N, CA, C and O atoms as CSV, one atom per row, in Angstrom:
chain,resi,resn,atom,element,x,y,z
A,1,MET,N,N,8.984,-8.184,2.134
A,1,MET,CA,C,7.922,-7.386,3.184
A,1,MET,C,C,7.821,-6.102,2.237
A,1,MET,O,O,8.214,-4.993,2.598
A,2,ASP,N,N,7.213,-6.385,0.897
A,2,ASP,CA,C,6.954,-4.970,0.186
A,2,ASP,C,C,5.393,-4.331,0.652
A,2,ASP,O,O,5.064,-3.237,0.194
A,3,TYR,N,N,4.527,-5.028,1.522
A,3,TYR,CA,C,3.646,-4.231,1.899
A,3,TYR,C,C,4.158,-3.457,2.739
A,3,TYR,O,O,3.224,-2.726,3.069
A,4,LEU,N,N,5.336,-3.060,3.470
A,4,LEU,CA,C,5.231,-2.299,4.521
A,4,LEU,C,C,5.573,-1.487,4.146
A,4,LEU,O,O,6.787,-1.293,4.206
A,5,ASP,N,N,4.617,-0.411,3.462
A,5,ASP,CA,C,4.628,0.900,2.686
A,5,ASP,C,C,5.055,2.034,3.676
A,5,ASP,O,O,5.936,2.860,3.439
A,6,SER,N,N,4.273,1.955,4.873
A,6,SER,CA,C,4.588,3.308,5.748
A,6,SER,C,C,4.244,2.976,7.219
A,6,SER,O,O,3.520,2.001,7.422
A,7,TRP,N,N,4.646,3.614,8.134
A,7,TRP,CA,C,4.419,3.528,9.718
A,7,TRP,C,C,3.044,3.262,9.671
A,7,TRP,O,O,2.684,2.450,10.524
A,8,ASN,N,N,2.024,3.765,8.821
A,8,ASN,CA,C,0.605,3.530,9.460
A,8,ASN,C,C,0.328,2.093,9.127
A,8,ASN,O,O,-0.396,1.438,9.877
A,9,THR,N,N,0.862,1.555,8.039
A,9,THR,CA,C,0.578,-0.144,7.893
A,9,THR,C,C,1.092,-0.852,9.137
A,9,THR,O,O,0.477,-1.733,9.739
A,10,LEU,N,N,2.262,-0.378,9.448
A,10,LEU,CA,C,2.617,-1.113,10.718
A,10,LEU,C,C,1.814,-0.754,12.071
A,10,LEU,O,O,1.304,-1.569,12.839
A,11,ALA,N,N,1.819,0.580,12.180
A,11,ALA,CA,C,0.469,0.550,13.255
A,11,ALA,C,C,-0.863,0.038,13.024
A,11,ALA,O,O,-1.568,0.155,14.026
A,12,ALA,N,N,-1.336,-0.398,12.206
A,12,ALA,CA,C,-2.652,-1.089,11.574
A,12,ALA,C,C,-2.318,-2.499,12.074
A,12,ALA,O,O,-3.098,-2.989,12.891
A,13,ILE,N,N,-1.182,-3.256,11.656
A,13,ILE,CA,C,-0.551,-4.735,11.737
A,13,ILE,C,C,-0.581,-4.898,13.633
A,13,ILE,O,O,-1.056,-5.847,14.256
A,14,ALA,N,N,-0.092,-3.981,14.060
A,14,ALA,CA,C,-0.305,-3.910,15.515
A,14,ALA,C,C,-1.326,-3.739,16.084
A,14,ALA,O,O,-1.152,-3.944,17.285
A,15,LEU,N,N,-2.499,-3.418,15.815
A,15,LEU,CA,C,-3.736,-3.358,16.207
A,15,LEU,C,C,-4.186,-4.835,15.683
A,15,LEU,O,O,-4.972,-5.465,16.390
A,16,ILE,N,N,-3.820,-5.277,14.742
A,16,ILE,CA,C,-4.869,-6.420,14.569
A,16,ILE,C,C,-3.831,-7.520,15.367
A,16,ILE,O,O,-4.333,-8.308,16.169
A,17,SER,N,N,-2.428,-7.534,15.120
A,17,SER,CA,C,-1.774,-8.601,15.939
A,17,SER,C,C,-1.161,-8.533,17.359
A,17,SER,O,O,-0.548,-9.512,17.785
A,18,GLY,N,N,-1.292,-7.504,18.048
A,18,GLY,CA,C,-0.943,-6.935,19.286
A,18,GLY,C,C,0.380,-6.682,19.643
A,18,GLY,O,O,0.700,-5.831,20.474
A,19,SER,N,N,1.271,-7.501,18.952
A,19,SER,CA,C,2.655,-7.195,19.464
A,19,SER,C,C,3.647,-7.984,18.066
A,19,SER,O,O,3.444,-9.071,17.525
A,20,PHE,N,N,4.758,-6.932,17.782
A,20,PHE,CA,C,5.574,-7.746,17.021
A,20,PHE,C,C,6.634,-7.094,17.180
A,20,PHE,O,O,6.737,-5.980,17.694
A,21,GLU,N,N,7.966,-8.158,16.488
A,21,GLU,CA,C,8.935,-6.988,16.212
A,21,GLU,C,C,9.510,-7.185,14.658
A,21,GLU,O,O,9.148,-8.101,13.920
A,22,ILE,N,N,10.495,-6.128,14.293
A,22,ILE,CA,C,10.753,-5.720,12.833
A,22,ILE,C,C,12.188,-5.378,12.917
A,22,ILE,O,O,12.563,-4.857,13.967
A,23,SER,N,N,13.189,-5.622,11.828
A,23,SER,CA,C,13.801,-5.241,11.610
A,23,SER,C,C,14.021,-3.980,11.242
A,23,SER,O,O,13.059,-3.357,10.793
A,24,LYS,N,N,15.299,-3.332,11.342
A,24,LYS,CA,C,15.484,-2.051,10.802
A,24,LYS,C,C,15.922,-2.088,9.134
A,24,LYS,O,O,15.939,-1.065,8.450
A,25,GLU,N,N,16.212,-3.217,8.699
A,25,GLU,CA,C,16.180,-3.456,7.148
A,25,GLU,C,C,14.683,-3.555,6.774
A,25,GLU,O,O,14.672,-3.229,5.587
A,26,CYS,N,N,13.652,-3.778,7.078
A,26,CYS,CA,C,12.691,-3.687,6.815
A,26,CYS,C,C,11.935,-2.547,6.880
A,26,CYS,O,O,10.874,-2.471,6.261
A,27,THR,N,N,12.401,-1.552,7.629
A,27,THR,CA,C,11.581,-0.355,7.992
A,27,THR,C,C,12.502,0.683,7.041
A,27,THR,O,O,11.900,1.716,6.749
A,28,SER,N,N,13.872,0.570,6.512
A,28,SER,CA,C,14.732,1.747,6.273
A,28,SER,C,C,14.396,2.728,5.295
A,28,SER,O,O,14.900,3.843,5.163
A,29,GLN,N,N,13.185,2.016,4.395
A,29,GLN,CA,C,12.691,2.976,3.479
A,29,GLN,C,C,11.239,4.469,4.318
A,29,GLN,O,O,10.669,5.415,3.775
A,30,LEU,N,N,11.202,4.034,5.490
A,30,LEU,CA,C,10.197,4.357,6.001
A,30,LEU,C,C,10.145,5.865,6.706
A,30,LEU,O,O,9.132,6.476,7.048
A,31,GLY,N,N,11.448,6.261,6.815
A,31,GLY,CA,C,11.826,7.107,7.555
A,31,GLY,C,C,11.586,7.461,8.953
A,31,GLY,O,O,11.418,6.431,9.606
A,32,ASP,N,N,11.503,8.543,9.680
A,32,ASP,CA,C,11.371,9.124,11.076
A,32,ASP,C,C,9.736,8.634,11.000
A,32,ASP,O,O,8.877,8.904,10.161
A,33,PRO,N,N,9.675,7.815,12.209
A,33,PRO,CA,C,8.416,7.583,12.571
A,33,PRO,C,C,7.705,8.961,12.846
A,33,PRO,O,O,6.599,9.153,12.341
A,34,VAL,N,N,8.273,9.885,13.594
A,34,VAL,CA,C,7.516,10.945,13.803
A,34,VAL,C,C,6.922,11.886,12.521
A,34,VAL,O,O,5.949,12.635,12.606
A,35,GLU,N,N,7.685,11.677,11.410
A,35,GLU,CA,C,7.468,12.783,10.175
A,35,GLU,C,C,6.131,11.709,9.781
A,35,GLU,O,O,5.386,12.306,9.003
A,36,SER,N,N,5.648,10.385,10.075
A,36,SER,CA,C,4.629,9.880,9.400
A,36,SER,C,C,3.166,10.553,9.605
A,36,SER,O,O,2.145,10.334,8.953
A,37,GLY,N,N,3.381,11.543,10.833
A,37,GLY,CA,C,2.170,11.959,11.518
A,37,GLY,C,C,1.174,11.186,12.315
A,37,GLY,O,O,0.199,11.625,12.926
A,38,ILE,N,N,1.532,10.134,12.217
A,38,ILE,CA,C,0.816,9.358,13.562
A,38,ILE,C,C,1.454,9.209,14.641
A,38,ILE,O,O,0.828,9.103,15.696
A,39,PHE,N,N,2.942,9.167,14.611
A,39,PHE,CA,C,3.675,8.533,15.737
A,39,PHE,C,C,4.227,10.089,16.378
A,39,PHE,O,O,4.746,10.978,15.704
A,40,LEU,N,N,3.957,10.127,17.832
A,40,LEU,CA,C,4.621,11.328,18.407
A,40,LEU,C,C,5.582,10.603,19.126
A,40,LEU,O,O,5.538,9.373,19.124
A,41,ARG,N,N,6.603,11.329,19.851
A,41,ARG,CA,C,7.651,10.910,20.605
A,41,ARG,C,C,7.485,10.722,21.749
A,41,ARG,O,O,6.932,11.730,22.189
A,42,SER,N,N,7.705,9.704,22.856
A,42,SER,CA,C,6.985,9.421,23.735
A,42,SER,C,C,8.216,8.917,24.831
A,42,SER,O,O,9.399,9.109,24.550
A,43,ILE,N,N,7.861,8.354,25.913
A,43,ILE,CA,C,8.496,7.675,26.846
A,43,ILE,C,C,7.843,6.735,27.185
A,43,ILE,O,O,6.618,6.608,27.186
A,44,GLY,N,N,9.127,5.598,27.678
A,44,GLY,CA,C,8.589,4.279,28.090
A,44,GLY,C,C,9.462,3.617,29.039
A,44,GLY,O,O,10.515,4.108,29.446
A,45,MET,N,N,8.964,2.414,29.403
A,45,MET,CA,C,10.359,1.757,30.804
A,45,MET,C,C,11.279,1.224,29.872
A,45,MET,O,O,11.263,0.433,28.929
A,46,GLN,N,N,12.235,2.070,30.583
A,46,GLN,CA,C,13.496,1.501,29.871
A,46,GLN,C,C,13.826,-0.006,30.085
A,46,GLN,O,O,13.609,-0.707,31.073
A,47,LYS,N,N,14.515,-0.371,28.675
A,47,LYS,CA,C,14.633,-1.500,28.373
A,47,LYS,C,C,15.753,-1.278,27.189
A,47,LYS,O,O,15.324,-1.494,26.056
A,48,GLY,N,N,16.673,-1.011,27.260
A,48,GLY,CA,C,17.701,-0.438,25.948
A,48,GLY,C,C,17.209,-0.046,24.814
A,48,GLY,O,O,17.797,-0.244,23.750
A,49,GLN,N,N,15.806,0.696,24.930
A,49,GLN,CA,C,15.868,0.895,23.504
A,49,GLN,C,C,16.578,2.633,23.444
A,49,GLN,O,O,17.155,3.125,24.413
A,50,ARG,N,N,16.410,3.248,22.320
A,50,ARG,CA,C,16.864,4.394,21.492
A,50,ARG,C,C,15.900,5.423,21.577
A,50,ARG,O,O,16.159,6.585,21.890
A,51,ALA,N,N,14.513,4.867,21.225
A,51,ALA,CA,C,13.411,5.865,21.565
A,51,ALA,C,C,12.093,5.080,21.783
A,51,ALA,O,O,12.023,3.856,21.889
A,52,ASP,N,N,11.167,5.858,21.831
A,52,ASP,CA,C,9.887,5.673,22.215
A,52,ASP,C,C,9.081,6.656,21.231
A,52,ASP,O,O,9.430,7.747,20.782
A,53,TYR,N,N,7.565,5.729,20.983
A,53,TYR,CA,C,6.816,6.912,20.244
A,53,TYR,C,C,5.688,6.083,20.371
A,53,TYR,O,O,5.726,4.875,20.602
A,54,ARG,N,N,4.862,6.649,20.240
A,54,ARG,CA,C,2.999,6.451,20.125
A,54,ARG,C,C,2.148,7.008,19.055
A,54,ARG,O,O,2.290,8.050,18.414
A,55,ALA,N,N,1.062,5.931,18.983
A,55,ALA,CA,C,0.449,6.627,17.997
A,55,ALA,C,C,-1.125,6.387,18.545
A,55,ALA,O,O,-1.538,5.230,18.464
A,56,SER,N,N,-1.929,7.297,19.036
A,56,SER,CA,C,-3.377,7.677,19.841
A,56,SER,C,C,-4.372,6.842,18.820
A,56,SER,O,O,-4.716,7.348,17.751
A,57,ILE,N,N,-4.720,5.790,19.145
A,57,ILE,CA,C,-5.836,5.671,18.278
A,57,ILE,C,C,-7.460,6.180,18.545
A,57,ILE,O,O,-8.172,5.762,19.459
A,58,GLU,N,N,-7.828,7.121,17.581
A,58,GLU,CA,C,-8.862,8.126,17.510
A,58,GLU,C,C,-9.890,7.038,18.014
A,58,GLU,O,O,-9.852,5.845,17.715
A,59,GLY,N,N,-10.990,7.774,18.986
A,59,GLY,CA,C,-11.973,7.130,19.252
A,59,GLY,C,C,-12.001,5.742,20.164
A,59,GLY,O,O,-12.980,4.998,20.111
A,60,SER,N,N,-11.290,5.560,20.687
A,60,SER,CA,C,-10.705,4.550,21.803
A,60,SER,C,C,-9.484,4.947,22.704
A,60,SER,O,O,-8.655,5.840,22.523
A,61,SER,N,N,-9.595,4.081,23.676
A,61,SER,CA,C,-8.795,3.940,24.672
A,61,SER,C,C,-6.957,3.257,24.351
A,61,SER,O,O,-6.068,3.153,25.196
A,62,LEU,N,N,-6.892,2.932,23.009
A,62,LEU,CA,C,-6.034,2.488,22.608
A,62,LEU,C,C,-4.816,3.512,22.049
A,62,LEU,O,O,-5.050,4.658,21.663
A,63,ALA,N,N,-3.309,2.824,22.075
A,63,ALA,CA,C,-2.404,3.234,21.746
A,63,ALA,C,C,-1.438,2.270,21.000
A,63,ALA,O,O,-1.250,1.108,21.360
A,64,VAL,N,N,-0.862,2.838,19.963
A,64,VAL,CA,C,0.031,1.946,19.180
A,64,VAL,C,C,1.211,2.199,19.791
A,64,VAL,O,O,1.389,3.411,19.673
A,65,HIS,N,N,2.376,1.572,20.551
A,65,HIS,CA,C,3.424,1.610,20.976
A,65,HIS,C,C,4.880,1.227,20.105
A,65,HIS,O,O,5.286,0.080,19.921
A,66,LEU,N,N,5.492,2.384,19.664
A,66,LEU,CA,C,6.661,1.913,19.215
A,66,LEU,C,C,8.053,2.024,19.773
A,66,LEU,O,O,8.465,3.134,20.110
A,67,VAL,N,N,8.798,0.969,19.892
A,67,VAL,CA,C,9.694,1.461,20.634
A,67,VAL,C,C,11.104,0.764,19.736
A,67,VAL,O,O,11.175,-0.424,19.423
A,68,GLU,N,N,12.212,1.865,19.413
A,68,GLU,CA,C,12.954,1.606,18.934
A,68,GLU,C,C,14.255,1.364,19.302
A,68,GLU,O,O,14.826,2.241,19.952
A,69,TYR,N,N,14.985,0.106,18.951
A,69,TYR,CA,C,16.508,-0.620,19.324
A,69,TYR,C,C,17.262,-0.424,18.324
A,69,TYR,O,O,16.924,0.100,17.262
A,70,GLU,N,N,18.520,-0.911,18.668
A,70,GLU,CA,C,19.727,-0.313,17.681
A,70,GLU,C,C,19.281,-1.360,16.337
A,70,GLU,O,O,19.054,-1.076,15.161
A,71,ASP,N,N,19.269,-2.390,16.904
A,71,ASP,CA,C,18.640,-3.140,15.208
A,71,ASP,C,C,17.111,-3.224,14.648
A,71,ASP,O,O,16.867,-3.661,13.523
A,72,GLY,N,N,16.263,-2.835,15.404
A,72,GLY,CA,C,14.740,-3.048,15.103
A,72,GLY,C,C,13.981,-2.333,16.024
A,72,GLY,O,O,14.409,-1.688,16.981
A,73,PHE,N,N,12.608,-2.520,15.609
A,73,PHE,CA,C,11.360,-1.964,16.697
A,73,PHE,C,C,10.774,-3.146,16.941
A,73,PHE,O,O,10.692,-4.165,16.255
A,74,GLU,N,N,10.244,-2.779,18.376
A,74,GLU,CA,C,9.017,-3.519,18.826
A,74,GLU,C,C,7.940,-2.580,18.711
A,74,GLU,O,O,7.977,-1.394,19.037
A,75,LEU,N,N,6.629,-3.439,18.042
A,75,LEU,CA,C,5.417,-2.585,17.853
A,75,LEU,C,C,4.434,-3.377,19.174
A,75,LEU,O,O,4.479,-4.591,19.374
A,76,HIS,N,N,3.755,-2.615,19.812
A,76,HIS,CA,C,2.403,-3.662,20.682
A,76,HIS,C,C,1.875,-2.538,21.018
A,76,HIS,O,O,2.489,-1.485,20.848
A,77,LEU,N,N,0.271,-2.600,21.712
A,77,LEU,CA,C,-0.633,-2.273,21.727
A,77,LEU,C,C,-0.753,-1.973,23.383
A,77,LEU,O,O,-0.622,-2.824,24.263
A,78,ASP,N,N,-0.951,-0.973,23.517
A,78,ASP,CA,C,-1.161,-0.229,24.939
A,78,ASP,C,C,-2.597,-0.589,24.972
A,78,ASP,O,O,-3.292,-0.641,23.957
A,79,ARG,N,N,-3.080,-0.872,26.341
A,79,ARG,CA,C,-4.717,-0.857,26.292
A,79,ARG,C,C,-5.173,0.356,26.148
A,79,ARG,O,O,-6.009,0.731,25.326
A,80,PHE,N,N,-4.551,1.066,27.057
A,80,PHE,CA,C,-4.507,2.306,27.583
A,80,PHE,C,C,-3.769,3.477,26.995
A,80,PHE,O,O,-2.578,3.575,27.290
A,81,ASP,N,N,-4.310,4.386,26.199
A,81,ASP,CA,C,-3.058,5.552,25.852
A,81,ASP,C,C,-2.614,6.395,26.881
A,81,ASP,O,O,-3.455,7.237,27.195
A,82,PRO,N,N,-1.677,6.433,27.436
A,82,PRO,CA,C,-1.169,7.282,28.784
A,82,PRO,C,C,-1.583,8.883,28.339
A,82,PRO,O,O,-1.935,9.640,29.244
A,83,SER,N,N,-1.540,9.353,27.025
A,83,SER,CA,C,-2.116,10.546,27.183
A,83,SER,C,C,-3.453,10.657,27.271
A,83,SER,O,O,-3.772,11.793,27.621
A,84,LYS,N,N,-4.531,9.801,27.060
A,84,LYS,CA,C,-5.804,10.117,27.655
A,84,LYS,C,C,-6.164,9.430,29.254
A,84,LYS,O,O,-7.191,9.747,29.856
A,85,ASN,N,N,-5.217,8.519,29.776
A,85,ASN,CA,C,-5.802,7.973,30.825
A,85,ASN,C,C,-4.672,7.485,31.651
A,85,ASN,O,O,-4.760,6.332,32.075
A,86,LEU,N,N,-3.508,8.265,31.975
A,86,LEU,CA,C,-2.187,7.924,32.308
A,86,LEU,C,C,-2.314,6.766,33.988
A,86,LEU,O,O,-1.500,5.970,34.455
A,87,LEU,N,N,-3.434,7.106,34.377
A,87,LEU,CA,C,-3.705,6.002,35.897
A,87,LEU,C,C,-4.254,4.544,35.122
A,87,LEU,O,O,-3.857,3.536,35.709
A,88,GLN,N,N,-4.859,4.358,34.250
A,88,GLN,CA,C,-5.252,3.191,33.546
A,88,GLN,C,C,-4.111,2.616,32.668
A,88,GLN,O,O,-4.144,1.442,32.300
A,89,HIS,N,N,-3.199,3.378,32.368
A,89,HIS,CA,C,-2.088,3.011,31.427
A,89,HIS,C,C,-0.857,2.238,32.468
A,89,HIS,O,O,-0.163,1.261,32.188
A,90,LEU,N,N,-0.871,2.976,33.625
A,90,LEU,CA,C,0.118,2.590,34.751
A,90,LEU,C,C,-0.505,1.327,35.241
A,90,LEU,O,O,0.256,0.410,35.554
A,91,VAL,N,N,-1.855,1.156,35.353
A,91,VAL,CA,C,-2.089,-0.107,36.107
A,91,VAL,C,C,-2.092,-1.288,35.334
A,91,VAL,O,O,-1.590,-2.361,35.668
A,92,PHE,N,N,-2.853,-0.961,33.985
A,92,PHE,CA,C,-3.079,-2.358,33.249
A,92,PHE,C,C,-2.135,-2.602,32.027
A,92,PHE,O,O,-2.233,-3.678,31.437
A,93,ASP,N,N,-1.074,-1.514,31.541
A,93,ASP,CA,C,-0.015,-1.849,30.646
A,93,ASP,C,C,1.124,-1.691,31.443
A,93,ASP,O,O,1.956,-2.585,31.597
A,94,TYR,N,N,1.190,-0.558,31.965
A,94,TYR,CA,C,2.941,-0.690,32.458
A,94,TYR,C,C,3.387,-1.652,33.946
A,94,TYR,O,O,4.500,-2.173,34.021
A,95,LEU,N,N,2.524,-1.763,34.881
A,95,LEU,CA,C,2.552,-2.615,35.839
A,95,LEU,C,C,2.697,-4.066,35.232
A,95,LEU,O,O,3.748,-4.675,35.430
A,96,PRO,N,N,1.848,-4.544,34.623
A,96,PRO,CA,C,1.846,-6.159,34.592
A,96,PRO,C,C,3.423,-6.136,33.556
A,96,PRO,O,O,4.077,-7.177,33.490
A,97,ASN,N,N,3.771,-5.209,33.009
A,97,ASN,CA,C,5.254,-5.438,32.150
A,97,ASN,C,C,6.374,-5.337,32.992
A,97,ASN,O,O,7.388,-5.979,32.718
A,98,ILE,N,N,6.315,-4.516,34.111
A,98,ILE,CA,C,7.166,-4.734,35.195
A,98,ILE,C,C,6.987,-5.677,36.276
A,98,ILE,O,O,7.861,-5.588,37.139
A,99,ARG,N,N,5.923,-6.732,36.512
A,99,ARG,CA,C,5.706,-7.611,36.842
A,99,ARG,C,C,6.506,-8.943,36.271
A,99,ARG,O,O,7.189,-9.799,36.833
A,100,GLY,N,N,6.135,-8.742,34.985
A,100,GLY,CA,C,6.770,-9.767,34.170
A,100,GLY,C,C,8.546,-10.179,33.934
A,100,GLY,O,O,9.267,-11.170,33.818
A,101,ARG,N,N,8.646,-8.416,33.965
A,101,ARG,CA,C,10.212,-8.474,33.774
A,101,ARG,C,C,10.889,-8.953,35.180
A,101,ARG,O,O,12.052,-9.357,35.175
A,102,LEU,N,N,10.302,-8.910,36.104
A,102,LEU,CA,C,10.749,-9.172,37.552
A,102,LEU,C,C,10.819,-10.751,37.613
A,102,LEU,O,O,11.787,-11.396,38.015
A,103,LEU,N,N,9.813,-11.179,37.219
A,103,LEU,CA,C,9.694,-12.616,37.131
A,103,LEU,C,C,10.822,-13.378,36.491
A,103,LEU,O,O,11.543,-14.252,36.974
A,104,GLN,N,N,10.802,-12.740,35.060
A,104,GLN,CA,C,12.085,-13.170,34.272
A,104,GLN,C,C,13.367,-13.096,35.012
A,104,GLN,O,O,14.134,-14.039,34.816
A,105,ARG,N,N,13.714,-12.256,35.740
A,105,ARG,CA,C,15.094,-12.441,36.346
A,105,ARG,C,C,14.899,-13.246,37.323
A,105,ARG,O,O,15.978,-13.753,37.629
A,106,ARG,N,N,13.873,-13.699,38.109
A,106,ARG,CA,C,14.031,-14.762,39.032
A,106,ARG,C,C,14.431,-15.853,38.514
A,106,ARG,O,O,15.183,-16.532,39.214
A,107,LYS,N,N,14.154,-16.241,37.477
A,107,LYS,CA,C,14.218,-17.727,36.797
A,107,LYS,C,C,15.453,-18.032,36.562
A,107,LYS,O,O,15.734,-19.115,36.048
């Protein structure tokens, strides 16, 4: 994965694909996401992560949400950046995620 040269590249891939996971091994040369200048430390729904980061997409309602786990990262696209519109983020990004997690537990 030589093309993973920056956190900016990963944010762009998340914009295209919507969601993906990547190992820490693949990102070991990238350093701290905050030092990239595009990700800011954030909070997210607790699901065992070590940290959350978000990159606001200028000129849109979108944000890339980076979730750090012990062994890797999950990147996904938030339809609504919570720093721009918290209510829409809660309704369209956060609540559907909660609902999905609850349904998984019932199975």
